[in-house]
PyMOL Python script that loads the backbone (N, CA, C, O; Angstrom):
from pymol import cmd

cmd.read_pdbstr("""\
ATOM      1  N   UNK A   1     -30.070  20.889  40.940  1.00  0.00           N
ATOM      2  CA  UNK A   1     -30.211  19.707  40.112  1.00  0.00           C
ATOM      3  C   UNK A   1     -29.137  19.655  39.035  1.00  0.00           C
ATOM      4  O   UNK A   1     -28.715  18.567  38.644  1.00  0.00           O
ATOM      5  N   UNK A   2     -28.689  20.802  38.552  1.00  0.00           N
ATOM      6  CA  UNK A   2     -27.669  20.866  37.530  1.00  0.00           C
ATOM      7  C   UNK A   2     -26.354  20.247  37.986  1.00  0.00           C
ATOM      8  O   UNK A   2     -25.752  19.516  37.199  1.00  0.00           O
ATOM      9  N   UNK A   3     -25.863  20.489  39.204  1.00  0.00           N
ATOM     10  CA  UNK A   3     -24.633  19.830  39.637  1.00  0.00           C
ATOM     11  C   UNK A   3     -24.780  18.312  39.667  1.00  0.00           C
ATOM     12  O   UNK A   3     -23.811  17.600  39.405  1.00  0.00           O
ATOM     13  N   UNK A   4     -25.957  17.808  39.978  1.00  0.00           N
ATOM     14  CA  UNK A   4     -26.176  16.360  39.999  1.00  0.00           C
ATOM     15  C   UNK A   4     -26.052  15.779  38.598  1.00  0.00           C
ATOM     16  O   UNK A   4     -25.516  14.684  38.431  1.00  0.00           O
ATOM     17  N   UNK A   5     -26.543  16.500  37.582  1.00  0.00           N
ATOM     18  CA  UNK A   5     -26.428  16.039  36.193  1.00  0.00           C
ATOM     19  C   UNK A   5     -24.961  16.019  35.788  1.00  0.00           C
ATOM     20  O   UNK A   5     -24.515  15.073  35.139  1.00  0.00           O
ATOM     21  N   UNK A   6     -24.206  17.042  36.159  1.00  0.00           N
ATOM     22  CA  UNK A   6     -22.780  17.074  35.841  1.00  0.00           C
ATOM     23  C   UNK A   6     -22.050  15.923  36.516  1.00  0.00           C
ATOM     24  O   UNK A   6     -21.197  15.280  35.904  1.00  0.00           O
ATOM     25  N   UNK A   7     -22.379  15.667  37.761  1.00  0.00           N
ATOM     26  CA  UNK A   7     -21.759  14.569  38.487  1.00  0.00           C
ATOM     27  C   UNK A   7     -22.072  13.247  37.816  1.00  0.00           C
ATOM     28  O   UNK A   7     -21.203  12.383  37.697  1.00  0.00           O
ATOM     29  N   UNK A   8     -23.300  13.089  37.381  1.00  0.00           N
ATOM     30  CA  UNK A   8     -23.708  11.863  36.704  1.00  0.00           C
ATOM     31  C   UNK A   8     -22.937  11.704  35.384  1.00  0.00           C
ATOM     32  O   UNK A   8     -22.514  10.597  35.051  1.00  0.00           O
ATOM     33  N   UNK A   9     -22.752  12.787  34.640  1.00  0.00           N
ATOM     34  CA  UNK A   9     -22.000  12.716  33.385  1.00  0.00           C
ATOM     35  C   UNK A   9     -20.544  12.350  33.631  1.00  0.00           C
ATOM     36  O   UNK A   9     -19.953  11.596  32.858  1.00  0.00           O
ATOM     37  N   UNK A  10     -19.970  12.874  34.692  1.00  0.00           N
ATOM     38  CA  UNK A  10     -18.583  12.545  35.017  1.00  0.00           C
ATOM     39  C   UNK A  10     -18.461  11.087  35.388  1.00  0.00           C
ATOM     40  O   UNK A  10     -17.517  10.418  34.966  1.00  0.00           O
ATOM     41  N   UNK A  11     -19.394  10.582  36.169  1.00  0.00           N
ATOM     42  CA  UNK A  11     -19.360   9.170  36.578  1.00  0.00           C
ATOM     43  C   UNK A  11     -19.518   8.267  35.364  1.00  0.00           C
ATOM     44  O   UNK A  11     -18.811   7.266  35.244  1.00  0.00           O
ATOM     45  N   UNK A  12     -20.426   8.603  34.469  1.00  0.00           N
ATOM     46  CA  UNK A  12     -20.631   7.787  33.268  1.00  0.00           C
ATOM     47  C   UNK A  12     -19.374   7.830  32.389  1.00  0.00           C
ATOM     48  O   UNK A  12     -18.962   6.804  31.848  1.00  0.00           O
ATOM     49  N   UNK A  13     -18.772   9.000  32.248  1.00  0.00           N
ATOM     50  CA  UNK A  13     -17.569   9.116  31.434  1.00  0.00           C
ATOM     51  C   UNK A  13     -16.428   8.309  32.020  1.00  0.00           C
ATOM     52  O   UNK A  13     -15.701   7.647  31.279  1.00  0.00           O
ATOM     53  N   UNK A  14     -16.253   8.350  33.333  1.00  0.00           N
ATOM     54  CA  UNK A  14     -15.185   7.579  33.966  1.00  0.00           C
ATOM     55  C   UNK A  14     -15.448   6.083  33.869  1.00  0.00           C
ATOM     56  O   UNK A  14     -14.513   5.296  33.726  1.00  0.00           O
ATOM     57  N   UNK A  15     -16.707   5.689  33.947  1.00  0.00           N
ATOM     58  CA  UNK A  15     -17.041   4.271  33.852  1.00  0.00           C
ATOM     59  C   UNK A  15     -16.791   3.752  32.434  1.00  0.00           C
ATOM     60  O   UNK A  15     -16.415   2.594  32.255  1.00  0.00           O
ATOM     61  N   UNK A  16     -16.999   4.600  31.437  1.00  0.00           N
ATOM     62  CA  UNK A  16     -16.811   4.180  30.050  1.00  0.00           C
ATOM     63  C   UNK A  16     -15.342   4.202  29.639  1.00  0.00           C
ATOM     64  O   UNK A  16     -14.957   3.490  28.711  1.00  0.00           O
ATOM     65  N   UNK A  17     -14.519   4.998  30.303  1.00  0.00           N
ATOM     66  CA  UNK A  17     -13.111   5.137  29.918  1.00  0.00           C
ATOM     67  C   UNK A  17     -12.355   3.819  29.938  1.00  0.00           C
ATOM     68  O   UNK A  17     -11.653   3.533  28.968  1.00  0.00           O
ATOM     69  N   UNK A  18     -12.450   2.981  30.995  1.00  0.00           N
ATOM     70  CA  UNK A  18     -11.727   1.706  30.943  1.00  0.00           C
ATOM     71  C   UNK A  18     -12.227   0.797  29.830  1.00  0.00           C
ATOM     72  O   UNK A  18     -11.439   0.066  29.230  1.00  0.00           O
ATOM     73  N   UNK A  19     -13.507   0.831  29.549  1.00  0.00           N
ATOM     74  CA  UNK A  19     -14.036  -0.007  28.468  1.00  0.00           C
ATOM     75  C   UNK A  19     -13.465   0.429  27.129  1.00  0.00           C
ATOM     76  O   UNK A  19     -13.165  -0.408  26.279  1.00  0.00           O
ATOM     77  N   UNK A  20     -13.312   1.733  26.936  1.00  0.00           N
ATOM     78  CA  UNK A  20     -12.729   2.216  25.687  1.00  0.00           C
ATOM     79  C   UNK A  20     -11.259   1.862  25.595  1.00  0.00           C
ATOM     80  O   UNK A  20     -10.762   1.568  24.508  1.00  0.00           O
ATOM     81  N   UNK A  21     -10.556   1.885  26.715  1.00  0.00           N
ATOM     82  CA  UNK A  21      -9.127   1.594  26.722  1.00  0.00           C
ATOM     83  C   UNK A  21      -8.844   0.118  26.480  1.00  0.00           C
ATOM     84  O   UNK A  21      -7.729  -0.235  26.096  1.00  0.00           O
ATOM     85  N   UNK A  22      -9.825  -0.750  26.694  1.00  0.00           N
ATOM     86  CA  UNK A  22      -9.606  -2.188  26.572  1.00  0.00           C
ATOM     87  C   UNK A  22      -9.762  -2.686  25.134  1.00  0.00           C
ATOM     88  O   UNK A  22      -9.524  -3.863  24.864  1.00  0.00           O
ATOM     89  N   UNK A  23     -10.151  -1.822  24.225  1.00  0.00           N
ATOM     90  CA  UNK A  23     -10.281  -2.258  22.829  1.00  0.00           C
ATOM     91  C   UNK A  23      -8.910  -2.657  22.295  1.00  0.00           C
ATOM     92  O   UNK A  23      -7.901  -2.016  22.589  1.00  0.00           O
ATOM     93  N   UNK A  24      -8.895  -3.706  21.519  1.00  0.00           N
ATOM     94  CA  UNK A  24      -7.622  -4.155  20.949  1.00  0.00           C
ATOM     95  C   UNK A  24      -7.206  -3.197  19.834  1.00  0.00           C
ATOM     96  O   UNK A  24      -8.062  -2.591  19.190  1.00  0.00           O
ATOM     97  N   UNK A  25      -5.916  -3.058  19.604  1.00  0.00           N
ATOM     98  CA  UNK A  25      -5.454  -2.163  18.536  1.00  0.00           C
ATOM     99  C   UNK A  25      -5.876  -2.732  17.185  1.00  0.00           C
ATOM    100  O   UNK A  25      -6.093  -3.937  17.056  1.00  0.00           O
ATOM    101  N   UNK A  26      -5.991  -1.882  16.196  1.00  0.00           N
ATOM    102  CA  UNK A  26      -6.387  -2.382  14.878  1.00  0.00           C
ATOM    103  C   UNK A  26      -5.316  -3.337  14.348  1.00  0.00           C
ATOM    104  O   UNK A  26      -4.132  -3.184  14.650  1.00  0.00           O
ATOM    105  N   UNK A  27      -5.741  -4.313  13.562  1.00  0.00           N
ATOM    106  CA  UNK A  27      -4.747  -5.271  13.026  1.00  0.00           C
ATOM    107  C   UNK A  27      -3.797  -4.555  12.082  1.00  0.00           C
ATOM    108  O   UNK A  27      -4.171  -3.570  11.445  1.00  0.00           O
ATOM    109  N   UNK A  28      -2.567  -5.050  11.990  1.00  0.00           N
ATOM    110  CA  UNK A  28      -1.599  -4.418  11.076  1.00  0.00           C
ATOM    111  C   UNK A  28      -2.081  -4.585   9.639  1.00  0.00           C
ATOM    112  O   UNK A  28      -2.828  -5.518   9.342  1.00  0.00           O
ATOM    113  N   UNK A  29      -1.669  -3.702   8.755  1.00  0.00           N
ATOM    114  CA  UNK A  29      -2.095  -3.835   7.356  1.00  0.00           C
ATOM    115  C   UNK A  29      -1.604  -5.155   6.788  1.00  0.00           C
ATOM    116  O   UNK A  29      -0.507  -5.619   7.096  1.00  0.00           O
ATOM    117  N   UNK A  30      -2.444  -5.744   5.954  1.00  0.00           N
ATOM    118  CA  UNK A  30      -2.078  -7.053   5.397  1.00  0.00           C
ATOM    119  C   UNK A  30      -0.896  -6.907   4.447  1.00  0.00           C
ATOM    120  O   UNK A  30      -0.764  -5.907   3.741  1.00  0.00           O
ATOM    121  N   UNK A  31      -0.063  -7.900   4.445  1.00  0.00           N
ATOM    122  CA  UNK A  31       1.121  -7.918   3.592  1.00  0.00           C
ATOM    123  C   UNK A  31       0.700  -8.283   2.169  1.00  0.00           C
ATOM    124  O   UNK A  31      -0.190  -9.116   1.993  1.00  0.00           O
ATOM    125  N   UNK A  32       1.316  -7.682   1.148  1.00  0.00           N
ATOM    126  CA  UNK A  32       1.001  -8.087  -0.220  1.00  0.00           C
ATOM    127  C   UNK A  32       1.510  -9.505  -0.451  1.00  0.00           C
ATOM    128  O   UNK A  32       2.464  -9.935   0.197  1.00  0.00           O
ATOM    129  N   UNK A  33       0.884 -10.227  -1.364  1.00  0.00           N
ATOM    130  CA  UNK A  33       1.337 -11.600  -1.622  1.00  0.00           C
ATOM    131  C   UNK A  33       2.750 -11.600  -2.186  1.00  0.00           C
ATOM    132  O   UNK A  33       3.148 -10.656  -2.868  1.00  0.00           O
ATOM    133  N   UNK A  34       3.502 -12.641  -1.907  1.00  0.00           N
ATOM    134  CA  UNK A  34       4.878 -12.691  -2.435  1.00  0.00           C
ATOM    135  C   UNK A  34       4.847 -12.800  -3.957  1.00  0.00           C
ATOM    136  O   UNK A  34       3.884 -13.323  -4.518  1.00  0.00           O
ATOM    137  N   UNK A  35       5.887 -12.314  -4.630  1.00  0.00           N
ATOM    138  CA  UNK A  35       5.912 -12.393  -6.092  1.00  0.00           C
ATOM    139  C   UNK A  35       6.019 -13.849  -6.533  1.00  0.00           C
ATOM    140  O   UNK A  35       6.570 -14.676  -5.807  1.00  0.00           O
ATOM    141  N   UNK A  36       5.500 -14.166  -7.710  1.00  0.00           N
ATOM    142  CA  UNK A  36       5.595 -15.548  -8.192  1.00  0.00           C
ATOM    143  C   UNK A  36       7.050 -15.908  -8.469  1.00  0.00           C
ATOM    144  O   UNK A  36       7.863 -15.033  -8.766  1.00  0.00           O
ATOM    145  N   UNK A  37       7.374 -17.180  -8.373  1.00  0.00           N
ATOM    146  CA  UNK A  37       8.767 -17.582  -8.633  1.00  0.00           C
ATOM    147  C   UNK A  37       9.135 -17.303 -10.084  1.00  0.00           C
ATOM    148  O   UNK A  37       8.276 -17.371 -10.964  1.00  0.00           O
ATOM    149  N   UNK A  38      10.394 -16.993 -10.342  1.00  0.00           N
ATOM    150  CA  UNK A  38      10.802 -16.729 -11.730  1.00  0.00           C
ATOM    151  C   UNK A  38      10.642 -17.984 -12.575  1.00  0.00           C
ATOM    152  O   UNK A  38      10.685 -19.107 -12.074  1.00  0.00           O
ATOM    153  N   UNK A  39      10.460 -17.763 -13.847  1.00  0.00           N
ATOM    154  CA  UNK A  39      10.283 -18.877 -14.774  1.00  0.00           C
ATOM    155  C   UNK A  39      11.518 -19.778 -14.734  1.00  0.00           C
ATOM    156  O   UNK A  39      12.644 -19.305 -14.572  1.00  0.00           O
ATOM    157  N   UNK A  40      11.292 -21.053 -14.882  1.00  0.00           N
ATOM    158  CA  UNK A  40      12.390 -22.014 -14.850  1.00  0.00           C
ATOM    159  C   UNK A  40      13.208 -21.977 -16.141  1.00  0.00           C
ATOM    160  O   UNK A  40      14.369 -22.385 -16.158  1.00  0.00           O
ATOM    161  N   UNK A  41      12.591 -21.482 -17.232  1.00  0.00           N
ATOM    162  CA  UNK A  41      13.308 -21.431 -18.497  1.00  0.00           C
ATOM    163  C   UNK A  41      13.940 -20.054 -18.662  1.00  0.00           C
ATOM    164  O   UNK A  41      13.305 -19.043 -18.362  1.00  0.00           O
ATOM    165  N   UNK A  42      15.171 -20.004 -19.132  1.00  0.00           N
ATOM    166  CA  UNK A  42      15.797 -18.696 -19.355  1.00  0.00           C
ATOM    167  C   UNK A  42      15.100 -17.975 -20.504  1.00  0.00           C
ATOM    168  O   UNK A  42      14.574 -18.608 -21.418  1.00  0.00           O
ATOM    169  N   UNK A  43      15.102 -16.658 -20.448  1.00  0.00           N
ATOM    170  CA  UNK A  43      14.472 -15.870 -21.506  1.00  0.00           C
ATOM    171  C   UNK A  43      15.269 -16.017 -22.802  1.00  0.00           C
ATOM    172  O   UNK A  43      16.500 -16.045 -22.802  1.00  0.00           O
ATOM    173  N   UNK A  44      14.531 -16.111 -23.893  1.00  0.00           N
ATOM    174  CA  UNK A  44      15.188 -16.236 -25.196  1.00  0.00           C
ATOM    175  C   UNK A  44      15.810 -14.889 -25.554  1.00  0.00           C
ATOM    176  O   UNK A  44      15.231 -13.843 -25.259  1.00  0.00           O
ATOM    177  N   UNK A  45      16.980 -14.906 -26.185  1.00  0.00           N
ATOM    178  CA  UNK A  45      17.592 -13.642 -26.573  1.00  0.00           C
ATOM    179  C   UNK A  45      16.692 -12.917 -27.574  1.00  0.00           C
ATOM    180  O   UNK A  45      16.135 -13.537 -28.480  1.00  0.00           O
ATOM    181  N   UNK A  46      16.557 -11.626 -27.407  1.00  0.00           N
ATOM    182  CA  UNK A  46      15.660 -10.850 -28.256  1.00  0.00           C
ATOM    183  C   UNK A  46      16.405 -10.357 -29.488  1.00  0.00           C
ATOM    184  O   UNK A  46      17.531  -9.870 -29.394  1.00  0.00           O
ATOM    185  N   UNK A  47      15.759 -10.490 -30.646  1.00  0.00           N
ATOM    186  CA  UNK A  47      16.336 -10.000 -31.887  1.00  0.00           C
ATOM    187  C   UNK A  47      16.127  -8.493 -31.942  1.00  0.00           C
ATOM    188  O   UNK A  47      14.999  -8.030 -31.775  1.00  0.00           O
ATOM    189  N   UNK A  48      17.184  -7.713 -32.172  1.00  0.00           N
ATOM    190  CA  UNK A  48      17.019  -6.254 -32.233  1.00  0.00           C
ATOM    191  C   UNK A  48      16.315  -5.832 -33.523  1.00  0.00           C
ATOM    192  O   UNK A  48      16.152  -6.617 -34.456  1.00  0.00           O
ATOM    193  N   UNK A  49      15.915  -4.592 -33.537  1.00  0.00           N
ATOM    194  CA  UNK A  49      15.313  -4.026 -34.747  1.00  0.00           C
ATOM    195  C   UNK A  49      16.373  -4.019 -35.851  1.00  0.00           C
ATOM    196  O   UNK A  49      17.510  -3.621 -35.595  1.00  0.00           O
ATOM    197  N   UNK A  50      16.033  -4.448 -37.073  1.00  0.00           N
ATOM    198  CA  UNK A  50      17.019  -4.454 -38.156  1.00  0.00           C
ATOM    199  C   UNK A  50      17.543  -3.051 -38.460  1.00  0.00           C
ATOM    200  O   UNK A  50      16.838  -2.060 -38.269  1.00  0.00           O
ATOM    201  N   UNK A  51      18.766  -2.982 -38.928  1.00  0.00           N
ATOM    202  CA  UNK A  51      19.398  -1.691 -39.245  1.00  0.00           C
ATOM    203  C   UNK A  51      18.577  -0.947 -40.288  1.00  0.00           C
ATOM    204  O   UNK A  51      18.093  -1.548 -41.248  1.00  0.00           O
ATOM    205  N   UNK A  52      18.419   0.357 -40.103  1.00  0.00           N
ATOM    206  CA  UNK A  52      17.701   1.284 -40.985  1.00  0.00           C
ATOM    207  C   UNK A  52      16.183   1.084 -40.986  1.00  0.00           C
ATOM    208  O   UNK A  52      15.470   1.863 -41.618  1.00  0.00           O
ATOM    209  N   UNK A  53      15.677   0.070 -40.301  1.00  0.00           N
ATOM    210  CA  UNK A  53      14.230  -0.150 -40.203  1.00  0.00           C
ATOM    211  C   UNK A  53      13.684   0.633 -39.011  1.00  0.00           C
ATOM    212  O   UNK A  53      14.432   1.025 -38.115  1.00  0.00           O
ATOM    213  N   UNK A  54      12.394   0.849 -39.014  1.00  0.00           N
ATOM    214  CA  UNK A  54      11.731   1.498 -37.896  1.00  0.00           C
ATOM    215  C   UNK A  54      10.887   0.465 -37.175  1.00  0.00           C
ATOM    216  O   UNK A  54      10.101  -0.243 -37.804  1.00  0.00           O
ATOM    217  N   UNK A  55      11.041   0.371 -35.858  1.00  0.00           N
ATOM    218  CA  UNK A  55      10.302  -0.612 -35.065  1.00  0.00           C
ATOM    219  C   UNK A  55       9.530   0.096 -33.966  1.00  0.00           C
ATOM    220  O   UNK A  55      10.033   1.019 -33.326  1.00  0.00           O
ATOM    221  N   UNK A  56       8.290  -0.355 -33.757  1.00  0.00           N
ATOM    222  CA  UNK A  56       7.471   0.144 -32.664  1.00  0.00           C
ATOM    223  C   UNK A  56       6.566  -0.994 -32.219  1.00  0.00           C
ATOM    224  O   UNK A  56       5.761  -1.514 -32.992  1.00  0.00           O
ATOM    225  N   UNK A  57       6.719  -1.366 -30.953  1.00  0.00           N
ATOM    226  CA  UNK A  57       5.969  -2.489 -30.371  1.00  0.00           C
ATOM    227  C   UNK A  57       6.119  -3.719 -31.241  1.00  0.00           C
ATOM    228  O   UNK A  57       7.211  -4.284 -31.299  1.00  0.00           O
ATOM    229  N   UNK A  58       5.072  -4.159 -31.921  1.00  0.00           N
ATOM    230  CA  UNK A  58       5.168  -5.394 -32.718  1.00  0.00           C
ATOM    231  C   UNK A  58       5.191  -5.110 -34.214  1.00  0.00           C
ATOM    232  O   UNK A  58       4.919  -6.000 -35.020  1.00  0.00           O
ATOM    233  N   UNK A  59       5.514  -3.883 -34.587  1.00  0.00           N
ATOM    234  CA  UNK A  59       5.563  -3.499 -36.006  1.00  0.00           C
ATOM    235  C   UNK A  59       6.999  -3.204 -36.400  1.00  0.00           C
ATOM    236  O   UNK A  59       7.715  -2.488 -35.699  1.00  0.00           O
ATOM    237  N   UNK A  60       7.416  -3.767 -37.537  1.00  0.00           N
ATOM    238  CA  UNK A  60       8.744  -3.496 -38.106  1.00  0.00           C
ATOM    239  C   UNK A  60       8.520  -2.965 -39.511  1.00  0.00           C
ATOM    240  O   UNK A  60       7.908  -3.636 -40.342  1.00  0.00           O
ATOM    241  N   UNK A  61       9.012  -1.763 -39.780  1.00  0.00           N
ATOM    242  CA  UNK A  61       8.836  -1.141 -41.096  1.00  0.00           C
ATOM    243  C   UNK A  61      10.205  -0.945 -41.741  1.00  0.00           C
ATOM    244  O   UNK A  61      11.075  -0.258 -41.205  1.00  0.00           O
ATOM    245  N   UNK A  62      10.370  -1.570 -42.908  1.00  0.00           N
ATOM    246  CA  UNK A  62      11.627  -1.483 -43.656  1.00  0.00           C
ATOM    247  C   UNK A  62      11.322  -1.070 -45.096  1.00  0.00           C
ATOM    248  O   UNK A  62      11.796  -1.699 -46.042  1.00  0.00           O
ATOM    249  N   UNK A  63      10.538  -0.023 -45.254  1.00  0.00           N
ATOM    250  CA  UNK A  63      10.086   0.385 -46.592  1.00  0.00           C
ATOM    251  C   UNK A  63      11.133   1.211 -47.322  1.00  0.00           C
ATOM    252  O   UNK A  63      11.879   1.976 -46.712  1.00  0.00           O
ATOM    253  N   UNK A  64      11.174   1.041 -48.638  1.00  0.00           N
ATOM    254  CA  UNK A  64      12.018   1.835 -49.545  1.00  0.00           C
ATOM    255  C   UNK A  64      13.508   1.753 -49.210  1.00  0.00           C
ATOM    256  O   UNK A  64      14.242   2.720 -49.416  1.00  0.00           O
ATOM    257  N   UNK A  65      13.954   0.626 -48.703  1.00  0.00           N
ATOM    258  CA  UNK A  65      15.369   0.449 -48.356  1.00  0.00           C
ATOM    259  C   UNK A  65      16.122  -0.371 -49.389  1.00  0.00           C
ATOM    260  O   UNK A  65      17.322  -0.597 -49.233  1.00  0.00           O
ATOM    261  N   UNK A  66      15.450  -0.821 -50.439  1.00  0.00           N
ATOM    262  CA  UNK A  66      16.061  -1.633 -51.503  1.00  0.00           C
ATOM    263  C   UNK A  66      16.818  -2.817 -50.918  1.00  0.00           C
ATOM    264  O   UNK A  66      17.988  -3.044 -51.224  1.00  0.00           O
ATOM    265  N   UNK A  67      16.120  -3.563 -50.070  1.00  0.00           N
ATOM    266  CA  UNK A  67      16.723  -4.731 -49.413  1.00  0.00           C
ATOM    267  C   UNK A  67      16.822  -5.889 -50.392  1.00  0.00           C
ATOM    268  O   UNK A  67      15.977  -6.030 -51.277  1.00  0.00           O
ATOM    269  N   UNK A  68      17.850  -6.719 -50.240  1.00  0.00           N
ATOM    270  CA  UNK A  68      18.027  -7.910 -51.062  1.00  0.00           C
ATOM    271  C   UNK A  68      17.312  -9.113 -50.465  1.00  0.00           C
ATOM    272  O   UNK A  68      16.958 -10.043 -51.190  1.00  0.00           O
ATOM    273  N   UNK A  69      17.095  -9.107 -49.156  1.00  0.00           N
ATOM    274  CA  UNK A  69      16.406 -10.216 -48.497  1.00  0.00           C
ATOM    275  C   UNK A  69      15.612  -9.670 -47.296  1.00  0.00           C
ATOM    276  O   UNK A  69      15.778  -8.520 -46.891  1.00  0.00           O
ATOM    277  N   UNK A  70      14.765 -10.511 -46.756  1.00  0.00           N
ATOM    278  CA  UNK A  70      13.967 -10.120 -45.595  1.00  0.00           C
ATOM    279  C   UNK A  70      14.857 -10.206 -44.358  1.00  0.00           C
ATOM    280  O   UNK A  70      15.442 -11.257 -44.096  1.00  0.00           O
ATOM    281  N   UNK A  71      14.966  -9.128 -43.602  1.00  0.00           N
ATOM    282  CA  UNK A  71      15.844  -9.163 -42.423  1.00  0.00           C
ATOM    283  C   UNK A  71      15.225  -9.979 -41.297  1.00  0.00           C
ATOM    284  O   UNK A  71      14.015 -10.200 -41.256  1.00  0.00           O
ATOM    285  N   UNK A  72      16.085 -10.419 -40.385  1.00  0.00           N
ATOM    286  CA  UNK A  72      15.582 -11.098 -39.195  1.00  0.00           C
ATOM    287  C   UNK A  72      14.894 -10.069 -38.318  1.00  0.00           C
ATOM    288  O   UNK A  72      15.422  -8.983 -38.079  1.00  0.00           O
ATOM    289  N   UNK A  73      13.717 -10.420 -37.844  1.00  0.00           N
ATOM    290  CA  UNK A  73      12.938  -9.496 -37.020  1.00  0.00           C
ATOM    291  C   UNK A  73      12.622 -10.173 -35.694  1.00  0.00           C
ATOM    292  O   UNK A  73      12.714 -11.396 -35.589  1.00  0.00           O
ATOM    293  N   UNK A  74      12.251  -9.395 -34.680  1.00  0.00           N
ATOM    294  CA  UNK A  74      11.874 -10.000 -33.397  1.00  0.00           C
ATOM    295  C   UNK A  74      10.720 -10.994 -33.578  1.00  0.00           C
ATOM    296  O   UNK A  74       9.873 -10.816 -34.453  1.00  0.00           O
ATOM    297  N   UNK A  75      10.695 -12.019 -32.760  1.00  0.00           N
ATOM    298  CA  UNK A  75       9.682 -13.070 -32.898  1.00  0.00           C
ATOM    299  C   UNK A  75       8.267 -12.555 -32.620  1.00  0.00           C
ATOM    300  O   UNK A  75       7.295 -13.132 -33.108  1.00  0.00           O
ATOM    301  N   UNK A  76       8.143 -11.470 -31.838  1.00  0.00           N
ATOM    302  CA  UNK A  76       6.808 -10.949 -31.534  1.00  0.00           C
ATOM    303  C   UNK A  76       6.269 -10.018 -32.625  1.00  0.00           C
ATOM    304  O   UNK A  76       5.215  -9.409 -32.441  1.00  0.00           O
ATOM    305  N   UNK A  77       6.970  -9.896 -33.752  1.00  0.00           N
ATOM    306  CA  UNK A  77       6.542  -9.029 -34.846  1.00  0.00           C
ATOM    307  C   UNK A  77       5.237  -9.525 -35.436  1.00  0.00           C
ATOM    308  O   UNK A  77       5.089 -10.706 -35.750  1.00  0.00           O
ATOM    309  N   UNK A  78       4.272  -8.585 -35.585  1.00  0.00           N
ATOM    310  CA  UNK A  78       2.989  -8.941 -36.205  1.00  0.00           C
ATOM    311  C   UNK A  78       2.787  -8.238 -37.518  1.00  0.00           C
ATOM    312  O   UNK A  78       2.003  -8.705 -38.343  1.00  0.00           O
ATOM    313  N   UNK A  79       3.473  -7.115 -37.749  1.00  0.00           N
ATOM    314  CA  UNK A  79       3.374  -6.380 -39.017  1.00  0.00           C
ATOM    315  C   UNK A  79       4.789  -6.136 -39.514  1.00  0.00           C
ATOM    316  O   UNK A  79       5.631  -5.602 -38.791  1.00  0.00           O
ATOM    317  N   UNK A  80       5.044  -6.538 -40.773  1.00  0.00           N
ATOM    318  CA  UNK A  80       6.371  -6.346 -41.389  1.00  0.00           C
ATOM    319  C   UNK A  80       6.184  -5.669 -42.716  1.00  0.00           C
ATOM    320  O   UNK A  80       7.161  -5.405 -43.418  1.00  0.00           O
TER     321      UNK A  80
END
""", "prot")
cmd.dss("prot")
cmd.show_as("cartoon", "prot")
cmd.util.cbc("prot")
cmd.orient("prot")
C-alpha cells in the first residue's frame, strides 16, 4: 500500500506543477511620482550673514559690535 501512496503523491505533484508554473510574475515595483515642476519665479538672491555677526537658521546675533546702524539681514530672520 505504501508504494501506491507514493505514486499518488507523485501524480498529484506533477498535476500541480503546471498550475504553479502558469502564475503570472509579480508586477514590477511602482515608479515614484515625478518631481513637481520647478517654480516659475526665479529664487530671490539671499542676503548673507552680516560681517562679524553670528547667524544660525533664522537668528542673527550682532551683539557688542558697536554698530552705527542695523545691518541688512536675510529676509527669513526672526530674531535679531
